[in-house]
N, CA, C and O atoms as a Tripos MOL2 file, in Angstrom:
@<TRIPOS>MOLECULE
protein
  220   219    55     0     0
PROTEIN
NO_CHARGES

@<TRIPOS>ATOM
      1 N           0.8530   -1.1550    0.0000 N.3       1 MET1
      2 CA          0.0000    0.0000    0.0000 C.3       1 MET1
      3 C           0.9050    1.2250    0.0000 C.2       1 MET1
      4 O           1.7250    1.3780    0.9050 O.2       1 MET1
      5 N           0.7750    2.1090   -1.0010 N.am      2 PRO2
      6 CA          1.5960    3.3190   -1.0090 C.3       2 PRO2
      7 C           1.1510    4.2940    0.0700 C.2       2 PRO2
      8 O          -0.0360    4.3820    0.3850 O.2       2 PRO2
      9 N           2.0950    5.0160    0.6300 N.am      3 ILE3
     10 CA          1.8130    6.0550    1.6220 C.3       3 ILE3
     11 C           2.2090    7.3840    0.9950 C.2       3 ILE3
     12 O           3.3770    7.6140    0.6830 O.2       3 ILE3
     13 N           1.2200    8.2550    0.8140 N.am      4 ARG4
     14 CA          1.4530    9.5470    0.1710 C.3       4 ARG4
     15 C           1.1220   10.6860    1.1270 C.2       4 ARG4
     16 O           0.1580   10.6140    1.8890 O.2       4 ARG4
     17 N           1.9320   11.7350    1.0770 N.am      5 VAL5
     18 CA          1.6900   12.9540    1.8390 C.3       5 VAL5
     19 C           1.7370   14.0980    0.8350 C.2       5 VAL5
     20 O           2.7360   14.2840    0.1400 O.2       5 VAL5
     21 N           0.6610   14.8550    0.7630 N.am      6 SER6
     22 CA          0.5580   15.9720   -0.1820 C.3       6 SER6
     23 C           0.9000   15.5340   -1.6000 C.2       6 SER6
     24 O           1.5300   16.2780   -2.3500 O.2       6 SER6
     25 N           0.4830   14.3220   -1.9640 N.am      7 GLY7
     26 CA          0.6820   13.8110   -3.3120 C.3       7 GLY7
     27 C           2.0210   13.1520   -3.5610 C.2       7 GLY7
     28 O           2.2060   12.5440   -4.6150 O.2       7 GLY7
     29 N           2.9610   13.2450   -2.6390 N.am      8 SER8
     30 CA          4.2900   12.6560   -2.8190 C.3       8 SER8
     31 C           4.3670   11.3030   -2.1130 C.2       8 SER8
     32 O           3.9130   11.1550   -0.9780 O.2       8 SER8
     33 N           4.9420   10.3280   -2.7950 N.am      9 LEU9
     34 CA          5.1400    9.0120   -2.2030 C.3       9 LEU9
     35 C           6.2350    9.1120   -1.1400 C.2       9 LEU9
     36 O           7.3650    9.5000   -1.4370 O.2       9 LEU9
     37 N           5.8930    8.7580    0.1010 N.am     10 VAL10
     38 CA          6.8530    8.8550    1.2000 C.3      10 VAL10
     39 C           7.1470    7.4960    1.8420 C.2      10 VAL10
     40 O           8.0310    7.3910    2.6920 O.2      10 VAL10
     41 N           6.4200    6.4740    1.4450 N.am     11 GLY11
     42 CA          6.6540    5.1580    2.0120 C.3      11 GLY11
     43 C           5.7280    4.1210    1.4260 C.2      11 GLY11
     44 O           4.8480    4.4260    0.6220 O.2      11 GLY11
     45 N           5.9440    2.8890    1.8440 N.am     12 VAL12
     46 CA          5.1320    1.7670    1.3860 C.3      12 VAL12
     47 C           4.9050    0.8520    2.5730 C.2      12 VAL12
     48 O           5.8120    0.6370    3.3770 O.2      12 VAL12
     49 N           3.7120    0.3180    2.6880 N.am     13 LEU13
     50 CA          3.3980   -0.6570    3.7250 C.3      13 LEU13
     51 C           3.0390   -1.9640    3.0450 C.2      13 LEU13
     52 O           2.1500   -1.9990    2.1940 O.2      13 LEU13
     53 N           3.7230   -3.0380    3.4120 N.am     14 ALA14
     54 CA          3.4410   -4.3490    2.8340 C.3      14 ALA14
     55 C           3.0020   -5.3040    3.9390 C.2      14 ALA14
     56 O           3.5960   -5.3480    5.0160 O.2      14 ALA14
     57 N           1.9620   -6.0580    3.6530 N.am     15 VAL15
     58 CA          1.4450   -7.0710    4.5690 C.3      15 VAL15
     59 C           1.2280   -8.3260    3.7560 C.2      15 VAL15
     60 O           0.7300   -8.2530    2.6320 O.2      15 VAL15
     61 N           1.5910   -9.4760    4.2970 N.am     16 SER16
     62 CA          1.4210  -10.7190    3.5730 C.3      16 SER16
     63 C           1.0750  -11.8300    4.5490 C.2      16 SER16
     64 O           1.4870  -11.8000    5.7080 O.2      16 SER16
     65 N           0.3260  -12.7960    4.0820 N.am     17 GLY17
     66 CA          0.0210  -13.9600    4.8950 C.3      17 GLY17
     67 C          -1.4630  -14.2060    5.0730 C.2      17 GLY17
     68 O          -1.8730  -15.3000    5.4600 O.2      17 GLY17
     69 N          -2.2650  -13.2000    4.7950 N.am     18 LEU18
     70 CA         -3.7140  -13.3410    4.8900 C.3      18 LEU18
     71 C          -4.2920  -13.3120    3.4730 C.2      18 LEU18
     72 O          -3.5440  -13.2310    2.4980 O.2      18 LEU18
     73 N          -5.5910  -13.3780    3.3620 N.am     19 THR19
     74 CA         -6.1900  -13.1930    2.0540 C.3      19 THR19
     75 C          -5.9100  -11.7620    1.6030 C.2      19 THR19
     76 O          -5.6260  -10.8980    2.4330 O.2      19 THR19
     77 N          -5.9850  -11.5090    0.3320 N.am     20 SER20
     78 CA         -5.7010  -10.1750   -0.1930 C.3      20 SER20
     79 C          -6.5570   -9.1110    0.4850 C.2      20 SER20
     80 O          -6.0530   -8.0560    0.8690 O.2      20 SER20
     81 N          -7.8540   -9.3890    0.6320 N.am     21 ALA21
     82 CA         -8.7620   -8.4220    1.2620 C.3      21 ALA21
     83 C          -8.3930   -8.2040    2.7330 C.2      21 ALA21
     84 O          -8.4430   -7.0760    3.2220 O.2      21 ALA21
     85 N          -8.0260   -9.2690    3.4330 N.am     22 ASP22
     86 CA         -7.6510   -9.1470    4.8400 C.3      22 ASP22
     87 C          -6.3110   -8.4300    5.0020 C.2      22 ASP22
     88 O          -6.1340   -7.6450    5.9340 O.2      22 ASP22
     89 N          -5.3550   -8.7030    4.0840 N.am     23 ASP23
     90 CA         -4.0840   -7.9660    4.0930 C.3      23 ASP23
     91 C          -4.3440   -6.4700    3.9630 C.2      23 ASP23
     92 O          -3.7900   -5.6680    4.7150 O.2      23 ASP23
     93 N          -5.1880   -6.1000    3.0050 N.am     24 HIS24
     94 CA         -5.5040   -4.6930    2.7570 C.3      24 HIS24
     95 C          -6.1890   -4.0730    3.9760 C.2      24 HIS24
     96 O          -5.8460   -2.9630    4.3830 O.2      24 HIS24
     97 N          -7.1380   -4.7750    4.5460 N.am     25 SER25
     98 CA         -7.8600   -4.2790    5.7100 C.3      25 SER25
     99 C          -6.9180   -4.0730    6.8970 C.2      25 SER25
    100 O          -7.0160   -3.0640    7.5940 O.2      25 SER25
    101 N          -6.0090   -5.0170    7.1320 N.am     26 LEU26
    102 CA         -5.0500   -4.9010    8.2300 C.3      26 LEU26
    103 C          -4.1410   -3.6890    8.0210 C.2      26 LEU26
    104 O          -3.8990   -2.9250    8.9560 O.2      26 LEU26
    105 N          -3.6370   -3.5140    6.7990 N.am     27 ALA27
    106 CA         -2.7600   -2.3800    6.5010 C.3      27 ALA27
    107 C          -3.4980   -1.0610    6.7070 C.2      27 ALA27
    108 O          -2.9540   -0.1340    7.3070 O.2      27 ALA27
    109 N          -4.7160   -0.9710    6.2210 N.am     28 LEU28
    110 CA         -5.4930    0.2570    6.3490 C.3      28 LEU28
    111 C          -5.8120    0.5600    7.8160 C.2      28 LEU28
    112 O          -5.7270    1.7120    8.2410 O.2      28 LEU28
    113 N          -6.1730   -0.4480    8.5780 N.am     29 THR29
    114 CA         -6.4590   -0.2720   10.0050 C.3      29 THR29
    115 C          -5.2120    0.2190   10.7450 C.2      29 THR29
    116 O          -5.2990    1.1130   11.5870 O.2      29 THR29
    117 N          -4.0550   -0.3650   10.4310 N.am     30 ALA30
    118 CA         -2.8070    0.0410   11.0870 C.3      30 ALA30
    119 C          -2.4380    1.4810   10.7330 C.2      30 ALA30
    120 O          -2.0250    2.2430   11.6080 O.2      30 ALA30
    121 N          -2.5800    1.8600    9.4710 N.am     31 LEU31
    122 CA         -2.2680    3.2320    9.0650 C.3      31 LEU31
    123 C          -3.2010    4.2380    9.7170 C.2      31 LEU31
    124 O          -2.7630    5.2980   10.1630 O.2      31 LEU31
    125 N          -4.4870    3.9100    9.7740 N.am     32 ARG32
    126 CA         -5.4430    4.8250   10.4200 C.3      32 ARG32
    127 C          -5.1350    4.9790   11.9080 C.2      32 ARG32
    128 O          -5.2200    6.0840   12.4450 O.2      32 ARG32
    129 N          -4.7800    3.8840   12.5770 N.am     33 ALA33
    130 CA         -4.4490    3.9530   14.0030 C.3      33 ALA33
    131 C          -3.1890    4.7930   14.2190 C.2      33 ALA33
    132 O          -3.1310    5.5970   15.1490 O.2      33 ALA33
    133 N          -2.1880    4.6090   13.3680 N.am     34 ALA34
    134 CA         -0.9520    5.3790   13.4930 C.3      34 ALA34
    135 C          -1.2100    6.8630   13.2190 C.2      34 ALA34
    136 O          -0.6630    7.7240   13.9090 O.2      34 ALA34
    137 N          -2.0300    7.1610   12.2300 N.am     35 ALA35
    138 CA         -2.3460    8.5580   11.9030 C.3      35 ALA35
    139 C          -3.1190    9.2190   13.0400 C.2      35 ALA35
    140 O          -2.9240   10.4030   13.3140 O.2      35 ALA35
    141 N          -3.9880    8.4700   13.6980 N.am     36 ALA36
    142 CA         -4.7860    9.0280   14.7920 C.3      36 ALA36
    143 C          -3.9090    9.3950   15.9890 C.2      36 ALA36
    144 O          -4.2580   10.2780   16.7710 O.2      36 ALA36
    145 N          -2.7660    8.7110   16.1290 N.am     37 ASP37
    146 CA         -1.8540    8.9740   17.2480 C.3      37 ASP37
    147 C          -0.9200   10.1520   17.0010 C.2      37 ASP37
    148 O          -0.2120   10.5790   17.9130 O.2      37 ASP37
    149 N          -0.9070   10.6820   15.7830 N.am     38 GLN38
    150 CA          0.0050   11.7720   15.4250 C.3      38 GLN38
    151 C          -0.6730   13.1260   15.5890 C.2      38 GLN38
    152 O          -1.8660   13.2560   15.3150 O.2      38 GLN38
    153 N           0.0810   14.1450   16.0360 N.am     39 PRO39
    154 CA         -0.5060   15.4900   16.1090 C.3      39 PRO39
    155 C          -0.7780   16.0030   14.7000 C.2      39 PRO39
    156 O          -0.0300   15.7130   13.7650 O.2      39 PRO39
    157 N          -1.8460   16.7590   14.5630 N.am     40 ARG40
    158 CA         -2.1860   17.3510   13.2610 C.3      40 ARG40
    159 C          -1.2110   18.4780   12.9590 C.2      40 ARG40
    160 O          -0.8690   19.2630   13.8430 O.2      40 ARG40
    161 N          -0.7680   18.5560   11.7230 N.am     41 SER41
    162 CA          0.0900   19.6820   11.3500 C.3      41 SER41
    163 C          -0.7940   20.8810   11.0350 C.2      41 SER41
    164 O          -1.9760   20.7220   10.7300 O.2      41 SER41
    165 N          -0.2300   22.0630   11.1080 N.am     42 VAL42
    166 CA         -0.9690   23.2840   10.8180 C.3      42 VAL42
    167 C          -0.2700   23.9910    9.6720 C.2      42 VAL42
    168 O           0.9450   24.1860    9.7050 O.2      42 VAL42
    169 N          -1.0370   24.3760    8.6580 N.am     43 SER43
    170 CA         -0.4560   25.0700    7.5130 C.3      43 SER43
    171 C          -0.1030   26.5010    7.8800 C.2      43 SER43
    172 O          -0.4520   26.9720    8.9630 O.2      43 SER43
    173 N           0.5790   27.1850    6.9950 N.am     44 ARG44
    174 CA          0.9740   28.5700    7.2380 C.3      44 ARG44
    175 C          -0.2300   29.4820    7.4580 C.2      44 ARG44
    176 O          -0.1240   30.5160    8.1190 O.2      44 ARG44
    177 N          -1.3780   29.0910    6.8980 N.am     45 SER45
    178 CA         -2.5800   29.9120    7.0490 C.3      45 SER45
    179 C          -3.1920   29.7520    8.4380 C.2      45 SER45
    180 O          -4.1010   30.4940    8.8090 O.2      45 SER45
    181 N          -2.6870   28.7690    9.2130 N.am     46 GLY46
    182 CA         -3.2260   28.5280   10.5430 C.3      46 GLY46
    183 C          -4.3380   27.4940   10.5550 C.2      46 GLY46
    184 O          -4.8470   27.1350   11.6170 O.2      46 GLY46
    185 N          -4.7180   27.0090    9.3660 N.am     47 ARG47
    186 CA         -5.7490   25.9710    9.2830 C.3      47 ARG47
    187 C          -5.0870   24.6020    9.3230 C.2      47 ARG47
    188 O          -3.9580   24.4640    8.8540 O.2      47 ARG47
    189 N          -5.7570   23.5750    9.8730 N.am     48 PRO48
    190 CA         -5.1800   22.2150    9.8730 C.3      48 PRO48
    191 C          -4.9120   21.7740    8.4470 C.2      48 PRO48
    192 O          -5.6830   22.0740    7.5360 O.2      48 PRO48
    193 N          -3.8110   21.0580    8.2610 N.am     49 ASP49
    194 CA         -3.4340   20.5180    6.9600 C.3      49 ASP49
    195 C          -4.2430   19.2550    6.7260 C.2      49 ASP49
    196 O          -4.0670   18.2680    7.4400 O.2      49 ASP49
    197 N          -5.1320   19.2720    5.7310 N.am     50 ASP50
    198 CA         -6.0050   18.1330    5.4690 C.3      50 ASP50
    199 C          -5.2830   16.9750    4.8010 C.2      50 ASP50
    200 O          -5.8630   15.8960    4.6870 O.2      50 ASP50
    201 N          -4.0400   17.1500    4.3530 N.am     51 ASP51
    202 CA         -3.3000   16.1000    3.6710 C.3      51 ASP51
    203 C          -2.3650   15.3530    4.6060 C.2      51 ASP51
    204 O          -1.3820   14.7690    4.1490 O.2      51 ASP51
    205 N          -2.6430   15.3560    5.8900 N.am     52 GLN52
    206 CA         -1.7440   14.7350    6.8620 C.3      52 GLN52
    207 C          -1.4810   13.2760    6.5350 C.2      52 GLN52
    208 O          -0.3250   12.8510    6.5320 O.2      52 GLN52
    209 N          -2.4950   12.5140    6.2670 N.am     53 ALA53
    210 CA         -2.3310   11.1130    5.9330 C.3      53 ALA53
    211 C          -3.3990   10.7230    4.9360 C.2      53 ALA53
    212 O          -4.5700   11.0670    5.0950 O.2      53 ALA53
    213 N          -2.9850    9.9960    3.8990 N.am     54 THR54
    214 CA         -3.9340    9.5320    2.8990 C.3      54 THR54
    215 C          -3.8330    8.0370    2.7720 C.2      54 THR54
    216 O          -2.7970    7.4420    3.0670 O.2      54 THR54
    217 N          -4.9240    7.4280    2.3270 N.am     55 THR55
    218 CA         -4.9430    6.0010    2.1650 C.3      55 THR55
    219 C          -5.4140    5.6820    0.7880 C.2      55 THR55
    220 O          -5.5090    4.5100    0.4250 O.2      55 THR55
@<TRIPOS>BOND
     1     1     2 1
     2     2     3 1
     3     3     4 2
     4     3     5 am
     5     5     6 1
     6     6     7 1
     7     7     8 2
     8     7     9 am
     9     9    10 1
    10    10    11 1
    11    11    12 2
    12    11    13 am
    13    13    14 1
    14    14    15 1
    15    15    16 2
    16    15    17 am
    17    17    18 1
    18    18    19 1
    19    19    20 2
    20    19    21 am
    21    21    22 1
    22    22    23 1
    23    23    24 2
    24    23    25 am
    25    25    26 1
    26    26    27 1
    27    27    28 2
    28    27    29 am
    29    29    30 1
    30    30    31 1
    31    31    32 2
    32    31    33 am
    33    33    34 1
    34    34    35 1
    35    35    36 2
    36    35    37 am
    37    37    38 1
    38    38    39 1
    39    39    40 2
    40    39    41 am
    41    41    42 1
    42    42    43 1
    43    43    44 2
    44    43    45 am
    45    45    46 1
    46    46    47 1
    47    47    48 2
    48    47    49 am
    49    49    50 1
    50    50    51 1
    51    51    52 2
    52    51    53 am
    53    53    54 1
    54    54    55 1
    55    55    56 2
    56    55    57 am
    57    57    58 1
    58    58    59 1
    59    59    60 2
    60    59    61 am
    61    61    62 1
    62    62    63 1
    63    63    64 2
    64    63    65 am
    65    65    66 1
    66    66    67 1
    67    67    68 2
    68    67    69 am
    69    69    70 1
    70    70    71 1
    71    71    72 2
    72    71    73 am
    73    73    74 1
    74    74    75 1
    75    75    76 2
    76    75    77 am
    77    77    78 1
    78    78    79 1
    79    79    80 2
    80    79    81 am
    81    81    82 1
    82    82    83 1
    83    83    84 2
    84    83    85 am
    85    85    86 1
    86    86    87 1
    87    87    88 2
    88    87    89 am
    89    89    90 1
    90    90    91 1
    91    91    92 2
    92    91    93 am
    93    93    94 1
    94    94    95 1
    95    95    96 2
    96    95    97 am
    97    97    98 1
    98    98    99 1
    99    99   100 2
   100    99   101 am
   101   101   102 1
   102   102   103 1
   103   103   104 2
   104   103   105 am
   105   105   106 1
   106   106   107 1
   107   107   108 2
   108   107   109 am
   109   109   110 1
   110   110   111 1
   111   111   112 2
   112   111   113 am
   113   113   114 1
   114   114   115 1
   115   115   116 2
   116   115   117 am
   117   117   118 1
   118   118   119 1
   119   119   120 2
   120   119   121 am
   121   121   122 1
   122   122   123 1
   123   123   124 2
   124   123   125 am
   125   125   126 1
   126   126   127 1
   127   127   128 2
   128   127   129 am
   129   129   130 1
   130   130   131 1
   131   131   132 2
   132   131   133 am
   133   133   134 1
   134   134   135 1
   135   135   136 2
   136   135   137 am
   137   137   138 1
   138   138   139 1
   139   139   140 2
   140   139   141 am
   141   141   142 1
   142   142   143 1
   143   143   144 2
   144   143   145 am
   145   145   146 1
   146   146   147 1
   147   147   148 2
   148   147   149 am
   149   149   150 1
   150   150   151 1
   151   151   152 2
   152   151   153 am
   153   153   154 1
   154   154   155 1
   155   155   156 2
   156   155   157 am
   157   157   158 1
   158   158   159 1
   159   159   160 2
   160   159   161 am
   161   161   162 1
   162   162   163 1
   163   163   164 2
   164   163   165 am
   165   165   166 1
   166   166   167 1
   167   167   168 2
   168   167   169 am
   169   169   170 1
   170   170   171 1
   171   171   172 2
   172   171   173 am
   173   173   174 1
   174   174   175 1
   175   175   176 2
   176   175   177 am
   177   177   178 1
   178   178   179 1
   179   179   180 2
   180   179   181 am
   181   181   182 1
   182   182   183 1
   183   183   184 2
   184   183   185 am
   185   185   186 1
   186   186   187 1
   187   187   188 2
   188   187   189 am
   189   189   190 1
   190   190   191 1
   191   191   192 2
   192   191   193 am
   193   193   194 1
   194   194   195 1
   195   195   196 2
   196   195   197 am
   197   197   198 1
   198   198   199 1
   199   199   200 2
   200   199   201 am
   201   201   202 1
   202   202   203 1
   203   203   204 2
   204   203   205 am
   205   205   206 1
   206   206   207 1
   207   207   208 2
   208   207   209 am
   209   209   210 1
   210   210   211 1
   211   211   212 2
   212   211   213 am
   213   213   214 1
   214   214   215 1
   215   215   216 2
   216   215   217 am
   217   217   218 1
   218   218   219 1
   219   219   220 2
@<TRIPOS>SUBSTRUCTURE
     1 MET1         2 RESIDUE 1 A MET
     2 PRO2         6 RESIDUE 1 A PRO
     3 ILE3        10 RESIDUE 1 A ILE
     4 ARG4        14 RESIDUE 1 A ARG
     5 VAL5        18 RESIDUE 1 A VAL
     6 SER6        22 RESIDUE 1 A SER
     7 GLY7        26 RESIDUE 1 A GLY
     8 SER8        30 RESIDUE 1 A SER
     9 LEU9        34 RESIDUE 1 A LEU
    10 VAL10       38 RESIDUE 1 A VAL
    11 GLY11       42 RESIDUE 1 A GLY
    12 VAL12       46 RESIDUE 1 A VAL
    13 LEU13       50 RESIDUE 1 A LEU
    14 ALA14       54 RESIDUE 1 A ALA
    15 VAL15       58 RESIDUE 1 A VAL
    16 SER16       62 RESIDUE 1 A SER
    17 GLY17       66 RESIDUE 1 A GLY
    18 LEU18       70 RESIDUE 1 A LEU
    19 THR19       74 RESIDUE 1 A THR
    20 SER20       78 RESIDUE 1 A SER
    21 ALA21       82 RESIDUE 1 A ALA
    22 ASP22       86 RESIDUE 1 A ASP
    23 ASP23       90 RESIDUE 1 A ASP
    24 HIS24       94 RESIDUE 1 A HIS
    25 SER25       98 RESIDUE 1 A SER
    26 LEU26      102 RESIDUE 1 A LEU
    27 ALA27      106 RESIDUE 1 A ALA
    28 LEU28      110 RESIDUE 1 A LEU
    29 THR29      114 RESIDUE 1 A THR
    30 ALA30      118 RESIDUE 1 A ALA
    31 LEU31      122 RESIDUE 1 A LEU
    32 ARG32      126 RESIDUE 1 A ARG
    33 ALA33      130 RESIDUE 1 A ALA
    34 ALA34      134 RESIDUE 1 A ALA
    35 ALA35      138 RESIDUE 1 A ALA
    36 ALA36      142 RESIDUE 1 A ALA
    37 ASP37      146 RESIDUE 1 A ASP
    38 GLN38      150 RESIDUE 1 A GLN
    39 PRO39      154 RESIDUE 1 A PRO
    40 ARG40      158 RESIDUE 1 A ARG
    41 SER41      162 RESIDUE 1 A SER
    42 VAL42      166 RESIDUE 1 A VAL
    43 SER43      170 RESIDUE 1 A SER
    44 ARG44      174 RESIDUE 1 A ARG
    45 SER45      178 RESIDUE 1 A SER
    46 GLY46      182 RESIDUE 1 A GLY
    47 ARG47      186 RESIDUE 1 A ARG
    48 PRO48      190 RESIDUE 1 A PRO
    49 ASP49      194 RESIDUE 1 A ASP
    50 ASP50      198 RESIDUE 1 A ASP
    51 ASP51      202 RESIDUE 1 A ASP
    52 GLN52      206 RESIDUE 1 A GLN
    53 ALA53      210 RESIDUE 1 A ALA
    54 THR54      214 RESIDUE 1 A THR
    55 THR55      218 RESIDUE 1 A THR
Protein backbone atom coordinates (compact mmCIF):
# COMPACT_ATOMS: atom_id res chain seq x y z
CA MET A 1 0.00 0.00 0.00
CA PRO A 2 1.60 3.32 -1.01
CA ILE A 3 1.81 6.05 1.62
CA ARG A 4 1.45 9.55 0.17
CA VAL A 5 1.69 12.95 1.84
CA SER A 6 0.56 15.97 -0.18
CA GLY A 7 0.68 13.81 -3.31
CA SER A 8 4.29 12.66 -2.82
CA LEU A 9 5.14 9.01 -2.20
CA VAL A 10 6.85 8.86 1.20
CA GLY A 11 6.65 5.16 2.01
CA VAL A 12 5.13 1.77 1.39
CA LEU A 13 3.40 -0.66 3.73
CA ALA A 14 3.44 -4.35 2.83
CA VAL A 15 1.44 -7.07 4.57
CA SER A 16 1.42 -10.72 3.57
CA GLY A 17 0.02 -13.96 4.89
CA LEU A 18 -3.71 -13.34 4.89
CA THR A 19 -6.19 -13.19 2.05
CA SER A 20 -5.70 -10.18 -0.19
CA ALA A 21 -8.76 -8.42 1.26
CA ASP A 22 -7.65 -9.15 4.84
CA ASP A 23 -4.08 -7.97 4.09
CA HIS A 24 -5.50 -4.69 2.76
CA SER A 25 -7.86 -4.28 5.71
CA LEU A 26 -5.05 -4.90 8.23
CA ALA A 27 -2.76 -2.38 6.50
CA LEU A 28 -5.49 0.26 6.35
CA THR A 29 -6.46 -0.27 10.01
CA ALA A 30 -2.81 0.04 11.09
CA LEU A 31 -2.27 3.23 9.07
CA ARG A 32 -5.44 4.83 10.42
CA ALA A 33 -4.45 3.95 14.00
CA ALA A 34 -0.95 5.38 13.49
CA ALA A 35 -2.35 8.56 11.90
CA ALA A 36 -4.79 9.03 14.79
CA ASP A 37 -1.85 8.97 17.25
CA GLN A 38 0.01 11.77 15.43
CA PRO A 39 -0.51 15.49 16.11
CA ARG A 40 -2.19 17.35 13.26
CA SER A 41 0.09 19.68 11.35
CA VAL A 42 -0.97 23.28 10.82
CA SER A 43 -0.46 25.07 7.51
CA ARG A 44 0.97 28.57 7.24
CA SER A 45 -2.58 29.91 7.05
CA GLY A 46 -3.23 28.53 10.54
CA ARG A 47 -5.75 25.97 9.28
CA PRO A 48 -5.18 22.22 9.87
CA ASP A 49 -3.43 20.52 6.96
CA ASP A 50 -6.00 18.13 5.47
CA ASP A 51 -3.30 16.10 3.67
CA GLN A 52 -1.74 14.74 6.86
CA ALA A 53 -2.33 11.11 5.93
CA THR A 54 -3.93 9.53 2.90
CA THR A 55 -4.94 6.00 2.17
